C-alpha positions, 0 to 999 in steps of 0.5 A: 376524383382521386386526391393528391395523396391517392395515386390514380392507379389505386383508384382505378384498381378499386373501380375495377373491383367494384365493377367486377362485383356488380357484374357478378351480382347481375349475372348470378340469380338470387339465392333462395332460402330453400336452395331450390334450383332456378327455373330453366329454359328449354335445354334443347334449343339451338344455342350455337350463336349464344355459345360463341358469344359467351366464349368470346365474353369469357375470353375478354374477361380473362384478359383482365387478369386478377381483376376479372376473376369475379367476372369470369366466375360469374360468366362461367356459372351463368353459362352453365345455367343457360346450358352453353357449357358444363362445369365439372361437378362432384354432385348430380345436376339439378333437373328443371322443376318446370319440366318435371311438372309435366311428368305424368305418373302411371303412364308409359314413356312417349317421346318424339310424338304427342308424348307426356313429358319428352323434354323432361325425359330427355333432359334427365338422360342428357344431364345423366351423361354429363356427370360421373357415377361418383357425382351421382353417388355423392347426391344419392338418397338412401333408404327410400323403399319401393312402396314409398316411391309408388305411394308418393312419386311427387315427393321424390321426383327428380331426386337421386335415389340409391338402389341395390338388386339383381339385373335380370334383363337389359335391352338397347334402343335408339335414343330420341331425336332430341338426344341424338342431336346431343350426341347420345345415339343409344339407350339401355333399359335395365330391369332390376329386382331388389332382395326386399321387393319380391317379384316387383322390379324397377326400371333404369334407363341409362346411357352406358353399361359397365365393362363386359356387360352386354344386353340380354334377356336372362341375366343375373348381375348383382348391382347397384345404381344412383339415379334420378327417380323420374316417374311411376312407370306403367309397363306390360309384363309377360304374365300380364293379361290383355288390358292389364299392366303393372307399375314400377319406379322408373329411374334415369341415370348414367349407368349401374355398378356391379357389386359382384364380378360377373362370370368370366367370358373366358370361363364361359367359353371354356365351358362351352368348348368342353361341352362341345368336346363331350358332345362329340365324344358321346356322338362318336361313341354312339356311332362306333356302337352302331358300326360294331353292331353292324359288323358283328351282325354281318360276321355272324350272318356270314358264319350262319350261311357257311354252316347252313351251306355245309349242312345242305351239302351233307344232306344232298351228297350221293353215297355208293350202294354197298350191295348185299353183304357177304354172310360168312359160311362154315369153314370147309374141313381140311384133309 
């Protein structure tokens, strides 16, 4: 009860602050010594009603003004943990440990069927689309080698790893139904070769491509990326024999960054246009040569026919008989 020396409004203010702090403590999970993210529920469940209720609760808490700021903060963070909305962050989002435990190494990726880790895969893809490349870069771990990822994949699973190399092939494919429901329609499978890894590639699955980059089979793009390491991926290479497969680290992220500008499309178009012009000139020269050879052949054959006709005419011409020639006699003497 307030005393005569303590106004009622001041007592109400203190009561509101205590209530806000109690609500904040109740909403936020207890902090862990090792800063491990909390266990998460299925992020692909239908939660439209929960989103509406959470938004209404936030609006009501905001009406308290300064006294409700702690409650608003607690509700906002709890809503992000329950995947009702996403708060802007300068770090990559945590992946659910309970889902990562379902990931099976030395296997292919199978989703939308009797797959090994469909929810973990889709969660990594979806959370990659929610934060910027800068957030991934702020969370990246450097110096992890190709051999370390394949030797101890459990140690690095779910961590953001930095990688540099050359993009040699990009293929696009339809996103699984769980991701299409979240608005992600298409994914890209990118294969990169590092300078220290020889003929051993890594695979990056991402939700978007850098500007002016399109899928292709024979690319040479100098790039780097920061992405979640997901698993030890089993794939069939072109040179692999039947029944044999290779292993590669599989990453999931938003995209990669070009560290060297790709060839300009305008330059490529100009080169292609110049090549076509040279080809047309060459073919025109070949055609002109054939025409000239035909004309010369016809000209010389025409001249030969005229000469042969003249010779034939001379051989068959009738000349007059000159008769017996007069033999000059001795001149008669004159008187």
